[in-house]
C-alpha positions in Angstrom: 93.5 32.6 170.0 96.4 33.9 167.8 95.2 35.1 164.5 98.5 34.5 162.6 101.0 32.2 164.2 104.3 30.9 162.7 106.9 28.6 164.2 108.6 27.8 160.9 110.4 29.8 158.3 108.2 31.7 155.9 109.1 34.5 153.6 106.4 37.0 154.3 103.3 37.8 156.3 101.8 40.8 154.6 98.7 42.7 153.6 96.4 41.0 156.2 93.5 42.5 158.1 93.6 41.0 161.5 91.2 41.9 164.3 89.7 41.1 167.7 92.0 38.3 168.7 92.0 36.7 172.1 95.8 36.5 172.0 98.4 37.9 169.6 97.5 39.5 166.3 100.7 38.1 164.8 102.8 35.7 166.8 106.3 34.6 165.6 108.6 32.4 167.7 111.6 30.0 167.1 112.1 31.6 163.7 115.6 32.7 162.5 115.1 35.7 160.4 117.9 34.7 158.1 115.1 33.1 156.2 114.0 36.7 155.4 110.7 36.7 157.2 109.0 40.0 156.6 105.9 41.1 158.5 104.7 44.0 156.4 101.6 46.1 155.8 99.2 44.3 158.2 96.3 46.0 159.9 96.0 44.6 163.4 92.9 45.9 165.2 92.0 45.0 168.9 94.5 42.2 169.4 95.0 40.4 172.8 91.5 41.0 174.0 91.5 38.0 176.2 95.0 38.0 177.8 97.0 40.8 179.2 100.4 39.3 178.2 99.7 39.1 174.5 100.4 41.6 171.8 99.7 43.1 168.4 102.8 41.7 166.8 105.0 39.3 168.9 108.6 38.6 167.7 109.3 36.3 170.5 111.2 33.3 171.9 114.1 32.2 169.7 113.5 34.7 166.9 116.1 37.0 165.5 116.8 39.1 162.4 113.1 39.6 161.6 111.6 42.8 160.0 108.3 44.3 161.0 107.6 47.1 158.6 104.7 49.4 157.8 102.2 47.7 160.0 99.3 49.4 161.8 98.5 48.1 165.3 95.5 49.8 166.8 93.7 49.4 170.1 95.8 46.6 171.6 95.0 45.4 175.0 98.6 44.5 175.4 101.9 45.6 173.9 101.9 46.9 170.3 105.1 45.2 169.2 106.8 42.8 171.5 110.3 41.0 171.5 109.8 38.8 174.7 112.7 36.4 175.0 113.7 36.9 171.4 117.4 36.7 170.3 117.2 40.3 168.9 118.7 42.0 165.9 115.2 42.7 164.6 114.3 45.7 162.5 111.1 47.5 163.5 110.5 50.2 161.0 107.8 52.6 159.9 105.0 51.1 161.9 102.1 52.9 163.6 101.4 51.7 167.1 98.3 53.5 168.4 96.4 53.0 171.7 98.1 50.1 173.5 97.5 48.7 177.0 93.8 49.3 176.9 91.8 48.8 180.1 88.6 46.9 180.3 89.7 43.9 178.2 88.4 40.4 179.2 90.4 38.0 181.4 93.0 40.7 182.4 94.5 39.9 185.7 96.5 42.5 187.7 98.9 45.0 186.1 98.8 44.3 182.4 101.2 45.3 179.7 100.7 48.8 178.5 103.7 50.0 176.5 103.8 50.7 172.8 107.0 48.7 171.8 108.9 46.6 174.3 112.5 45.5 173.7 113.9 42.7 175.9 116.7 41.7 173.6 119.7 43.4 172.0 120.8 44.7 168.7 117.4 45.8 167.5 116.8 48.8 165.3 113.6 50.8 165.9 113.2 53.6 163.5 110.7 55.9 161.8 107.8 54.5 163.9 104.8 56.4 165.3 103.9 55.4 168.8 101.1 57.2 170.5 98.3 56.5 173.1 100.2 53.9 175.0 99.0 53.2 178.6 102.7 53.2 179.7 106.0 54.2 178.1 106.2 54.6 174.3 109.2 52.4 173.9 110.4 50.3 176.8 114.0 48.8 176.8 113.2 46.2 179.6 116.1 45.0 181.7 115.2 42.0 184.0 118.2 39.9 185.0 115.9 37.3 186.6 114.3 36.7 183.2 117.5 36.9 181.3 116.6 40.2 179.8 119.9 42.1 179.3 119.0 44.4 176.4 121.7 46.7 174.9 122.8 48.1 171.6 119.2 48.9 170.7 119.1 51.8 168.3 115.9 53.9 168.6 116.1 56.6 166.0 113.9 59.2 164.3 110.6 57.9 165.7 107.6 60.1 166.6 106.5 59.3 170.1 103.9 61.3 171.9 100.7 61.4 174.0 101.6 58.3 175.9 101.0 57.7 179.6 104.7 57.2 180.3 107.8 58.7 178.8 108.8 58.3 175.2 111.8 56.0 175.6 112.2 54.2 179.0 115.5 52.4 179.9 114.1 50.2 182.6 116.2 49.9 185.7 113.5 48.5 188.0 111.9 45.3 186.9 108.9 45.9 189.1 107.7 48.1 186.2 108.5 45.8 183.3 104.9 46.2 182.0 104.6 50.0 182.1 108.1 51.5 182.6 109.6 53.2 185.6 109.7 56.8 184.3 112.6 59.1 184.0 116.1 57.8 184.9 118.1 60.9 185.5 121.7 61.2 184.3 124.4 60.0 186.7 127.5 60.3 184.5 128.2 56.6 184.3 127.0 53.4 182.5 124.6 51.2 184.3 124.8 47.5 183.4 121.6 46.9 185.3 119.5 49.1 183.0 118.3 48.9 179.4 120.9 50.1 176.8 123.4 50.3 179.6 121.5 53.3 181.1 123.1 55.7 178.6 122.8 59.3 179.7 120.9 61.8 177.6 122.3 65.3 176.7 122.1 68.3 179.0 122.0 71.6 177.1 123.3 74.9 178.5 122.5 76.8 175.3 119.8 76.1 172.7 119.7 79.1 170.4 118.5 79.8 166.9 119.7 82.3 164.4 119.0 82.5 160.7 118.0 78.8 160.5 121.0 77.6 162.4 120.5 75.9 165.7 123.4 76.2 168.2 123.6 73.4 170.9 126.0 73.7 173.8 126.1 71.3 176.7 127.4 67.9 177.9 126.3 64.3 178.3 126.0 63.1 181.9 126.2 65.4 184.9 128.0 68.7 185.5 130.6 66.9 187.7 130.8 63.6 185.7 130.6 63.9 182.0 130.6 61.2 179.3 132.0 61.5 175.8 133.2 59.1 173.0 136.7 57.8 173.1 139.0 58.4 170.2 137.7 56.8 167.0 134.1 56.7 168.1 131.2 58.8 166.9 128.1 59.5 169.0 124.9 61.0 167.7 122.5 63.4 169.3 119.0 63.5 167.7 116.9 66.6 168.3 113.1 66.6 168.4 110.3 69.0 169.0 109.0 68.2 172.4 105.3 67.4 173.1 104.8 67.7 176.9 101.6 66.0 177.9 102.2 66.5 181.6 103.4 63.0 182.6 107.0 63.1 181.7 108.6 64.8 184.7 111.7 63.9 186.6 115.1 64.9 187.7 117.6 66.0 185.1 120.7 65.0 187.0 120.6 62.4 189.8 119.8 64.1 193.1 119.1 67.6 191.8 115.5 67.5 193.2 114.0 69.0 190.0 110.8 67.9 188.4 111.3 68.8 184.7 109.4 67.6 181.7 111.3 65.1 179.5 109.8 65.0 176.0 107.9 63.5 174.5 109.9 63.4 171.3 107.1 64.0 168.7 108.9 65.5 165.7 112.4 64.7 164.6 114.3 67.8 163.7 118.0 67.1 163.0 121.1 65.2 164.2 124.6 66.2 165.2 127.6 63.9 165.2 130.1 64.1 168.1 133.6 62.8 168.2 136.1 63.1 171.0 137.6 66.2 169.4 134.2 68.0 169.6 134.5 68.1 173.4 136.6 70.6 175.3 138.8 69.8 178.2 135.9 70.2 180.6 133.7 67.7 178.6 131.5 70.3 177.0 130.5 70.4 173.3 129.2 73.1 171.1 127.7 72.3 167.7 125.6 74.1 165.1 123.1 72.5 162.8 120.9 73.8 160.0 117.1 73.4 160.8 114.1 74.4 158.8 111.1 73.7 161.0 112.0 75.3 164.3 111.3 78.7 165.8 112.3 80.7 168.8 110.1 79.6 171.7 109.7 76.0 170.6 110.5 73.3 173.0 113.1 70.6 172.1 114.2 67.4 173.6 117.0 65.0 172.5 118.5 61.6 172.8 122.0 60.2 172.7 123.0 57.3 170.5 126.5 55.9 171.2 128.9 54.2 168.9 127.3 50.8 169.7 123.7 52.0 169.0 122.8 52.2 172.7 120.1 54.9 172.8 119.3 57.0 175.8 116.0 58.3 177.2 114.8 61.7 176.1 116.4 64.7 177.8 114.6 67.4 179.6 112.8 69.9 177.5 114.6 73.2 176.5 113.1 76.3 175.1 114.7 77.5 171.9 116.0 81.0 172.4 117.3 83.4 169.9 121.0 83.0 169.2 121.1 86.7 168.6 123.2 88.4 171.1 124.5 91.9 171.8 128.1 91.8 172.9 131.0 94.1 173.1 133.3 96.0 175.5 133.3 99.0 177.7 136.9 100.3 177.5 139.1 103.0 179.0 139.6 105.1 175.9 143.0 106.7 175.8 144.8 104.5 178.4 147.5 102.0 177.5 148.0 99.5 180.4 151.0 98.0 178.6 152.9 101.3 178.9 150.9 102.7 181.9 150.3 105.9 179.9 147.6 108.0 178.4 147.2 108.6 174.7 144.7 110.6 172.8 141.2 108.9 172.9 139.8 108.1 169.5 136.3 106.7 170.2 137.5 103.2 169.0 138.6 100.2 171.0 142.3 99.6 170.3 143.7 96.1 171.0 145.4 97.1 174.2 142.5 99.0 175.8 140.6 97.4 178.7 138.3 98.6 181.4 140.7 98.2 184.3 143.7 100.5 184.6 146.0 101.5 187.4 142.9 102.3 189.5 139.9 100.1 190.2 137.3 101.0 187.6 133.8 101.9 188.5 131.0 99.3 188.0 129.2 99.8 184.7 125.9 98.3 183.5 124.6 97.6 180.1 120.8 97.9 179.6 118.7 96.6 176.8 115.7 98.8 176.4 112.7 98.8 174.0 111.7 102.0 172.2 109.2 102.8 174.9 111.9 103.0 177.6 111.3 99.7 179.2 114.4 97.8 180.5 114.4 94.3 179.1 117.8 93.0 180.3 120.6 94.3 182.5 124.1 93.0 182.8 127.3 94.3 184.4 130.5 94.5 182.5 133.6 92.5 183.3 135.8 94.6 185.7 138.9 93.4 183.8 138.6 93.4 180.1 135.2 95.3 180.1 133.4 92.6 178.1 129.6 92.1 178.2 127.0 90.0 176.5 123.2 90.0 176.3 121.9 86.7 174.9 118.6 85.5 173.5 117.6 88.8 172.0 114.7 88.4 169.6 114.5 90.3 166.3 113.5 93.9 166.7 114.6 97.4 167.4 116.2 98.3 170.7 118.2 101.0 172.5 121.4 99.8 174.2 122.4 101.9 177.2 125.7 102.3 179.1 124.8 103.3 182.6 126.3 103.9 186.0 123.4 102.3 187.8 121.3 99.1 187.4 117.9 100.7 187.9 115.6 98.4 185.9 113.0 101.2 185.8 115.1 103.8 184.0 116.7 103.7 180.6 118.2 107.2 180.8 122.0 106.9 181.2 123.8 108.2 184.2 127.4 109.3 183.6 130.2 107.7 185.6 131.6 110.0 188.2 134.9 111.5 187.0 134.5 110.0 183.5 133.2 111.2 180.2 131.9 109.2 177.3 133.9 109.2 174.1 131.2 107.2 172.3 127.4 107.7 172.6 126.0 105.9 175.7 122.7 105.3 174.0 122.9 103.3 170.8 119.9 102.3 168.7 120.3 98.8 167.3 118.3 96.5 165.1 118.4 92.7 165.5 117.6 90.7 162.4 118.7 87.1 162.7 122.2 88.2 163.6 124.3 89.3 166.6 125.4 92.9 167.0 128.7 94.2 168.4 128.7 97.5 170.3 131.6 99.1 172.2 131.4 101.9 174.7 134.4 104.2 175.3 134.9 106.2 178.4 137.8 108.6 179.3 138.9 109.2 182.9 139.2 112.9 182.9 137.6 115.9 181.3 137.3 117.3 177.8 137.2 120.7 176.1 135.3 121.3 172.9 134.9 124.2 170.6 135.6 125.8 167.2 138.1 128.0 165.5 135.9 130.0 163.2 136.2 132.7 160.5 134.9 135.8 162.3 133.9 137.9 159.3 130.2 137.8 159.7 128.6 137.7 156.3 131.6 139.6 154.9 129.7 142.7 154.0 130.6 146.2 155.0 127.4 146.5 157.0 127.8 143.3 159.0 127.1 143.7 162.7 128.6 140.2 163.5 132.1 140.6 162.1 135.1 140.8 164.4 133.3 140.3 167.6 134.9 137.0 168.8 131.5 135.3 168.8 130.7 132.4 166.5 127.5 133.5 164.7 125.3 131.3 162.6 126.7 132.7 159.3 130.3 132.0 160.2 132.2 128.9 159.3 134.9 126.9 160.9 138.6 127.0 159.9 140.3 123.7 159.5 143.9 122.7 160.3 144.4 125.1 163.3 146.5 123.8 166.2 144.8 124.0 169.6 146.5 122.9 172.8 145.6 122.2 176.4 148.4 123.3 178.7 149.2 123.2 182.4 150.8 126.7 182.3 150.1 129.8 180.4 153.4 129.5 178.5 152.5 125.9 177.6 155.7 124.5 178.9 153.7 121.3 179.8 151.4 120.3 177.0 148.5 118.1 178.1 146.9 117.5 174.7 147.0 119.1 171.3 144.9 118.7 168.1 144.3 120.2 164.7 140.7 121.4 164.0 138.6 119.3 161.7 137.2 120.3 158.3 134.4 122.2 160.1 136.8 123.9 162.5 135.8 121.7 165.5 138.3 120.5 168.1 138.2 118.3 171.2 140.9 118.2 173.8 141.2 115.6 176.5 142.6 116.2 180.0 143.3 112.9 181.8 142.6 112.5 185.5 145.6 113.7 187.5 145.6 115.1 190.9 147.8 118.0 189.7 145.1 119.0 187.3 142.1 118.7 189.6 140.7 122.0 190.6 143.6 123.8 188.9 143.7 126.3 186.1 144.2 124.8 182.6 145.0 126.9 179.6 143.6 126.4 176.1 146.0 127.9 173.5 145.2 128.5 169.8 148.0 129.0 167.4 146.8 131.2 164.5 147.0 129.4 161.2 149.4 130.9 158.7 147.8 134.0 157.2 145.3 134.4 160.0 145.0 136.6 163.1 142.8 136.4 166.1 139.6 138.6 166.7 138.7 137.1 170.1 137.1 134.2 171.9 134.2 132.9 173.9 134.2 130.8 177.0 131.3 128.4 177.3 128.6 130.7 176.0 127.8 133.3 173.4 129.2 136.2 175.3 132.5 137.6 174.1 135.2 136.7 176.6 138.1 138.5 174.9 137.8 140.8 171.9 139.9 143.4 170.0 138.8 146.2 172.4 139.8 144.5 175.6 142.8 142.3 174.8 145.9 141.8 172.7 146.2 139.3 169.9 148.2 137.0 172.2 145.5 137.2 174.9 142.7 136.4 172.4 144.5 133.1 171.7 144.2 131.9 175.3 141.2 130.6 177.3 141.7 129.5 180.9 139.3 127.6 183.3 139.3 125.6 186.5 139.4 121.9 185.5 137.6 119.0 187.2 137.4 115.4 185.9 134.0 114.2 184.6 133.2 117.6 182.9 132.9 118.5 179.3 133.7 122.2 178.8 131.9 123.3 175.6 131.8 126.3 173.3 135.4 127.4 174.0 135.6 129.1 170.6 138.3 131.1 168.9 137.5 133.7 166.3 140.1 134.3 163.5 140.1 136.2 160.2 142.6 136.2 157.3 145.2 138.8 157.9 145.5 141.9 155.8 147.8 141.2 153.0 149.5 143.7 150.6 151.5 142.1 147.8 153.7 141.4 146.0 157.3 142.1 146.6 158.5 143.5 143.3 161.8 144.5 141.6 162.2 146.9 138.7 165.2 147.9 136.5 164.6 151.4 135.2 166.5 154.3 133.6 166.9 157.7 135.2 164.1 160.1 134.2 161.7 157.3 133.2 158.2 157.0 134.6 157.2 154.0 136.7 153.8 152.7 137.7 153.7 150.1 140.5 150.6 148.0 141.1 149.8 146.5 144.5 146.9 144.4 145.7 145.4 144.6 149.2 143.5 141.5 150.4 141.4 141.6 153.6 139.8 138.7 155.4 137.2 140.8 157.2 135.3 144.0 156.4 136.9 147.3 157.5 138.7 150.4 156.4 142.2 150.1 154.8 144.9 152.7 155.0 148.4 152.7 153.5 151.6 154.6 154.1 154.7 154.7 151.9 158.3 155.3 152.9 161.0 156.0 150.3 164.6 155.1 151.1 165.9 157.9 149.0 163.2 160.5 149.5 161.7 160.1 146.1 158.2 161.5 145.4 155.3 159.1 144.9 151.6 159.4 144.2 149.0 156.9 145.3 145.8 156.1 143.3 142.8 153.9 143.8 142.5 151.1 141.2 139.1 149.7 142.1 138.8 147.3 139.2 142.5 146.2 139.4 143.2 146.8 135.8 146.4 148.7 136.5 144.9 152.0 135.5 144.5 154.6 138.2 141.0 155.9 139.2 141.1 159.6 138.6 143.2 161.8 140.8 145.7 160.8 143.5 144.5 160.0 147.0 145.0 162.9 149.3 147.3 162.0 152.2 145.9 162.5 155.7 148.8 162.7 158.2 150.9 159.6 157.3 148.2 157.6 155.6 146.4 157.3 152.4 142.8 156.0 153.0 141.6 153.6 150.3 138.1 153.5 148.7 137.4 157.1 149.5 137.4 156.3 153.2 134.7 153.6 152.9 135.0 150.1 154.4 136.1 147.3 152.1 134.3 144.0 152.2 136.1 140.8 153.0 137.4 138.3 150.5 137.8 141.0 147.8 141.0 142.3 146.4 141.5 146.1 146.3 144.2 147.5 144.2 146.3 150.6 144.2 148.7 152.1 141.7 151.8 154.0 142.9 153.4 156.4 140.4 156.7 158.1 140.3 159.2 159.7 137.9 162.8 158.5 138.4 164.9 161.5 139.2 167.3 162.4 136.3 170.2 163.1 138.5 170.6 159.7 140.1 173.7 157.6 139.4 173.8 154.4 137.6 173.3 151.5 140.0 171.3 153.4 142.5 168.8 151.2 144.5 165.6 152.5 145.9 163.7 150.6 148.6 160.0 151.6 148.7 158.2 150.3 151.8 154.4 150.1 151.5 152.6 149.4 154.7 148.8 148.7 154.9 146.7 149.1 158.0 143.2 147.6 158.7 140.6 149.1 160.9 138.0 146.3 161.4 134.3 147.3 161.5 132.5 146.9 164.9 135.7 147.6 166.8 137.3 150.7 168.4 138.4 152.9 165.5 141.1 154.7 167.6 143.6 152.0 166.8 144.4 149.8 163.8 143.6 146.1 164.3 146.0 144.6 161.7 148.7 145.6 159.3 151.0 144.2 156.6 153.9 145.6 154.5 155.8 144.9 151.3 159.0 146.3 149.9 159.7 147.1 146.2 163.2 147.4 144.9 163.9 149.8 142.1 167.4 149.6 140.4 168.5 152.5 138.2 170.7 151.4 135.3 171.8 152.8 131.9 172.4 149.3 130.6 168.8 148.1 130.5 167.0 148.0 127.2 163.7 147.4 128.8 161.9 147.5 132.2 161.6 144.2 134.1 159.1 143.4 136.8 159.9 140.6 139.3 157.7 139.1 142.1 158.3 136.1 144.3 155.7 133.8 145.9 155.8 130.6 147.9 153.3 127.8 148.8 153.3 124.8 151.1 152.7 121.8 148.8 152.5 119.3 151.7 149.6 121.3 153.3 147.9 122.0 150.0 148.5 125.7 150.5 148.2 128.6 148.0 150.9 130.9 146.7 151.5 133.8 149.0 154.3 136.3 149.6 155.3 134.4 152.8 154.6 131.0 154.2 155.7 128.5 156.8 156.0 124.8 157.3 157.1 122.0 159.5 160.1 119.7 159.1 159.8 117.6 156.0 157.2 119.9 154.4 157.7 120.6 150.7 157.7 124.3 149.6 157.3 125.5 146.0 158.7 128.9 144.9 157.2 130.9 142.1 159.2 133.8 140.6 157.1 135.9 138.2 158.7 138.1 135.6 157.3 140.6 133.1 158.7 143.1 130.6 156.8 146.2 131.6 158.9 148.5 129.4 158.7 149.5 125.8 161.8 147.6 124.5 162.9 144.1 124.2 164.9 142.6 127.1 167.9 140.3 126.4 169.7 137.9 128.6 167.4 137.6 131.7 169.1 135.5 134.4 167.2 135.0 137.6 169.3 133.9 140.6 167.5 132.9 143.8 169.1 131.7 147.1 167.1 128.8 148.6 166.2 129.4 152.3 168.5 128.2 155.0 167.4 124.9 156.5 166.0 123.6 153.2 167.3 121.3 150.5 166.7 121.6 146.8 164.5 118.9 145.3 165.3 117.4 141.9 163.0 115.6 139.4 159.8 117.4 140.4 158.7 118.4 136.9 158.5 115.5 134.6 161.9 114.3 135.6 163.4 117.7 135.5 164.3 120.2 138.3 162.9 123.6 137.1 159.7 124.6 135.3 159.5 127.7 133.1 156.4 129.1 131.5 156.3 132.0 129.1 152.9 132.8 127.7 151.4 129.4 126.6 154.8 127.7 126.2 156.3 125.4 128.9 160.0 124.4 129.4 161.8 122.3 131.9 165.5 122.2 132.9 168.0 120.1 134.8 170.7 121.2 137.2 172.8 118.1 136.3 173.5 118.7 132.6 177.2 118.6 131.8 178.1 120.7 130.0 175.2 123.1 130.8 173.1 123.6 127.7 169.7 124.6 129.2 170.9 127.5 131.4 169.8 125.9 134.7 172.5 125.7 137.4 172.5 125.0 141.2 175.6 126.3 142.9 176.4 127.9 146.2 172.9 127.1 147.6 171.3 129.1 144.8 169.3 128.2 141.8 170.2 130.1 138.6 168.0 130.1 135.6 168.8 131.9 132.3 165.4 132.5 130.8 166.6 133.1 127.3 168.8 129.9 127.2 166.1 127.6 128.7 163.4 128.9 126.4 165.6 129.4 123.4 164.2 132.9 123.0 166.5 135.7 122.1 164.5 138.4 123.8 161.5 138.9 126.0 159.3 141.4 124.3 157.3 144.3 125.9 154.3 142.9 127.8 155.6 139.4 127.6 155.5 137.6 131.0 156.1 134.2 132.6 157.3 132.5 135.8 159.7 129.8 137.0 158.9 127.1 139.6 161.2 125.0 141.8 160.8 123.1 145.1 162.6 122.6 148.3 162.1 120.5 151.4 162.4 121.8 155.0 165.0 119.6 156.6 164.0 117.1 159.2 164.5 113.6 160.4 163.5 110.6 158.3 161.8 112.8 155.7 162.3 110.1 153.0 160.5 107.4 155.0 
């Protein structure tokens, strides 16, 4: 019979060893649990051996508010824990129910009871129990209106239920199966009053992905067309479990879908998520993330729903945990702005307005995920509108992401889009390490031209065979900041694109698709950088296209070709060298009959022979000397004139990047009048090595001014230089700039005579189209340096006490007043600095 039976209040039934009973192991009925009856820590072995309707522990007719805790029920011929006809609100916690509904027990008649725990009442809490080996469902919520069984609000939470003959949690809707359960009840998107726990639907997941210990769950409760969610103020719970599929848990997921999917069992509790109405979007979908510690990619999970009233669902279908890592990004039309329907210069980066579609239907593009052995793992097409793509569930590892014109799953080599060129690499190595990766691919509809502007001096030596040939040799470096244009016509009336060369001298020009450009000649024009001249160019290979022997300087700065979209025209290179330069411009004040030595420096940017000619305005006689060490002292005898030229360095070539000096001597005629001005024009000519020597390849000139006066008490040397401050230039005798560029002028002076000079006043007109800049030198307007001493002056002093005045568009500096020096002694030298800005619009912004 019953081993322990109670029909009256008792405080505790605990620590008993109960076994091999004909009926119940523990049988409680007509007891109100308000008397705090606790059934705890009992070992019940082989109960109900003689009758199929008896159980391990029975909390039955008339009972409520009882607690069965930490009991071990093993090898029961009937139900492990039963609530038949009870009033409910029991707590069933931390029990082990193992092997229930055994066959072969005596006196069993017909279909006997096989479930682990059966709930026929409402308001029960079943938590932290282990239920395994049941001959039917693990936990059965048994609805049977004919018996008065209307169970609801039963919370079944954080149990371990596995290896049972039926499903883990069974919400009975067919009372013919009240002893074993009726299997999976698929979601139908509505409550069912004729089923246990109102037939609450389980969750359906559309994404179960794991990244860096965070599990992302996306999905809904119910069906795709009829979804359930909590009303405002309610909170529902989804509990996630590792699934243990023993092969007998299959059924539909949504009513009528015809599927046979495993549902559980729910062996290991993992985590919970809380859902309020605000967690669902307008379509009834949720997306939540929860931290987990015992879950890996590839594991199977299942889940239950617990609503605001503790109704608990059956277990959901099983879902494989995928990697939450994804590779996502955009393919974009680089250089096209759909907002303005216009092309801009591509930059290899996705700007906010750039999409894949434009004024034409874009080609179909595919993104392939490949392993390092060239196997295609995933393929997706990009969105034809915004160009977006996403590859999901990517496991940790190293991959190659490929942008491709075809979706061939057997080939990871990219095929370019017809009529397009890539502005970003179309093969990108990536590493996935518990994180997602963003990659964008840029494409330009048109063609491009690539090349270099380079310093064509070879190795700079006088024996170089590579200098001045218009070919970019390995020893030659690029020149930065050179403007290169793509033009529709040879005079560049229509500019297609323009750019400045990079630090390494490289440039890329883009020609957008346009029917007027297709199959037509396009011209690439290089504008020589200030101080440079052209030696030639190459067109697509290492063979000289234009060079000094077959073209003019202007022709060397142009390359033309037939253009077609989808092509990249490479190695369109321009060779330049620094121009020959003879400097400086100088002014002298001398007396009649005195001797004068004038020093000039010749700078060459490429090896070659250098010649000079001199022209005297007044027919004075001059001698020209080599000054190879540039110390101002002539080397031996004068250079012998050959025709109109003096050949420097004894007729030998001069290497590049070296200054070579000459000294020009004269004796001022004694019969010239006071105030006579002599203009001496010195012109230098360059014959580059490796070119036709019949003609000069480059030239430059300077003019010295000599003023004869009886009033001078010394001999003054003046020279003027300018640099572009905005472009970080150097001081040269001439320069150029763009609107708003700042120029700095340097006027050098030196007493080259044998007597002191008094009252030196330097007046200099600022160039037309510029404006004088104040406060550029520690709050002052002019800088003066004499020897190691420095002075600054202002144009705004009233009265003027520093000798600095700006009037009639000229800066005037009295050297003696500003420096407070009475005289400038022989050999003493210095310079003044001032700055101007080239006028332009909005220069101050």
